[in-house]
C-alpha positions as CSV (number, residue, x, y, z in Angstrom):
1,S,-105.9,107.9,-63.0
2,A,-107.0,106.1,-65.5
3,A,-106.4,106.1,-69.6
4,A,-108.2,108.3,-71.7
5,G,-111.6,106.1,-73.2
6,A,-110.7,103.3,-70.2
7,P,-113.1,104.6,-67.4
8,R,-112.0,103.6,-64.1
9,G,-115.4,102.3,-62.8
10,T,-119.1,103.5,-62.8
11,C,-119.9,105.7,-60.0
12,A,-123.6,106.8,-59.0
13,V,-123.8,110.0,-57.3
14,V,-127.4,110.6,-55.3
15,G,-127.9,114.1,-54.5
16,A,-125.6,114.9,-57.7
17,N,-126.6,118.8,-58.2
18,G,-126.1,120.5,-55.0
19,N,-123.2,121.9,-53.7
20,L,-121.4,118.6,-52.4
21,G,-122.6,116.3,-54.5
22,A,-121.6,118.5,-57.9
23,R,-117.7,118.7,-56.1
24,V,-117.9,114.8,-55.6
25,C,-118.6,114.3,-59.3
26,K,-116.4,116.9,-60.7
27,A,-113.3,114.8,-58.3
28,M,-114.6,111.0,-59.7
29,L,-114.6,112.3,-63.0
30,A,-111.3,114.0,-62.7
31,D,-110.0,110.8,-61.8
32,G,-111.6,108.9,-64.5
33,W,-114.6,107.3,-63.7
34,R,-117.7,107.2,-65.5
35,V,-120.5,109.2,-63.4
36,V,-124.1,108.3,-63.4
37,A,-125.2,112.0,-61.7
38,L,-128.6,111.5,-59.9
39,A,-130.5,114.9,-60.0
40,R,-133.9,115.9,-58.4
41,G,-134.2,119.0,-59.9
42,S,-132.1,121.4,-61.4
43,T,-128.8,120.1,-63.1
44,D,-127.1,123.6,-63.4
45,K,-124.2,123.1,-61.0
46,V,-123.6,119.5,-63.0
47,T,-123.9,119.8,-66.2
48,P,-121.4,122.3,-67.0
49,L,-119.1,119.2,-65.9
50,Q,-119.8,117.5,-69.4
51,A,-118.0,120.2,-71.4
52,S,-114.4,119.9,-69.0
53,A,-111.9,119.2,-71.2
54,S,-109.8,118.1,-68.1
55,V,-112.6,115.1,-67.8
56,A,-112.1,114.0,-71.0
57,E,-108.7,114.0,-70.5
58,Q,-108.6,111.4,-67.6
59,G,-111.6,109.4,-69.3
60,G,-114.4,110.6,-66.9
61,R,-118.2,110.4,-68.4
62,L,-120.9,111.8,-66.9
63,D,-124.8,110.6,-67.5
64,I,-126.9,112.9,-65.7
65,V,-130.3,111.2,-64.8
66,E,-133.2,114.3,-64.0
67,G,-135.9,114.0,-62.0
68,F,-134.1,111.0,-59.1
69,D,-136.4,110.9,-55.8
70,I,-134.8,108.8,-53.9
71,T,-138.0,107.9,-52.2
72,D,-139.8,107.2,-55.6
73,P,-138.6,103.8,-56.9
74,R,-140.1,104.6,-60.6
75,T,-137.4,107.2,-60.9
76,Y,-134.9,105.1,-60.6
77,P,-132.2,104.3,-63.4
78,S,-133.0,100.9,-65.3
79,G,-132.0,97.6,-63.5
80,E,-129.3,97.5,-66.6
81,T,-127.6,100.7,-65.7
82,L,-127.7,99.7,-61.4
83,A,-126.2,96.4,-62.3
84,A,-123.4,98.5,-63.8
85,V,-122.4,100.5,-61.3
86,D,-119.4,100.0,-59.1
87,C,-119.9,102.9,-56.3
88,L,-123.0,104.3,-55.2
89,V,-122.2,108.1,-53.2
90,V,-125.7,109.1,-51.3
91,I,-126.0,112.3,-50.3
92,V,-129.3,113.4,-49.3
93,G,-130.8,115.8,-47.3
94,G,-133.7,118.2,-48.4
95,S,-134.6,121.4,-49.9
96,R,-136.2,124.9,-48.0
97,A,-139.6,123.6,-49.7
98,D,-139.4,120.0,-48.3
99,F,-139.1,121.2,-45.0
100,E,-142.1,123.2,-45.3
101,K,-144.2,121.0,-46.9
102,E,-146.4,119.3,-44.1
103,D,-146.2,115.7,-44.8
104,Y,-142.3,115.8,-45.7
105,S,-140.6,113.4,-43.4
106,P,-136.8,114.2,-43.6
107,F,-136.2,110.2,-42.0
108,A,-137.9,108.6,-45.1
109,A,-135.7,110.2,-47.1
110,Q,-133.0,109.8,-45.5
111,A,-133.4,106.2,-44.1
112,F,-136.4,104.6,-46.4
113,G,-135.1,106.4,-49.6
114,V,-131.9,105.3,-49.0
115,S,-132.7,101.4,-47.4
116,D,-134.6,101.0,-51.3
117,L,-132.5,102.7,-53.3
118,V,-129.5,99.9,-51.9
119,T,-132.2,97.3,-52.6
120,A,-132.8,98.1,-55.9
121,F,-128.9,97.8,-56.5
122,S,-128.1,95.1,-55.0
123,E,-130.9,93.1,-56.6
124,A,-129.8,94.8,-60.1
125,K,-126.0,93.0,-59.0
126,A,-127.6,89.8,-58.2
127,K,-129.8,89.9,-61.5
128,K,-126.6,90.0,-63.1
129,A,-124.4,87.7,-61.6
130,G,-127.6,85.4,-61.6
131,K,-128.3,85.0,-58.3
132,G,-130.4,86.3,-55.9
133,G,-130.8,89.9,-54.0
134,F,-130.9,90.2,-50.2
135,G,-134.4,91.4,-48.6
């Protein structure tokens, strides 16, 4: 565990408000990570973690990004935020409402969206380091 006030690093969690995503956030925070929780809609499962005393004691910090959509790069965190990420956890799925849409493509979210996010992450890291990205 990290000392209080000294995060181990920064971890971005895609799907942070799902059951699994919220648990990953909780575990990372308890281990002293700064967590950037990327949530598409509601944040009711992840928001209570901000007030957790055990998280603060371990040095963890939670930043929530609402309205994140892995298929829409316009909703991605800033390049500065992406460049600060040391660990990227991607938990994607789809809601019942998604699957009921006639034009919904799980492959777009689970493959193309992940690829776009990883490319944005790589380019932000490369820009910070003064190098070109990949892709």
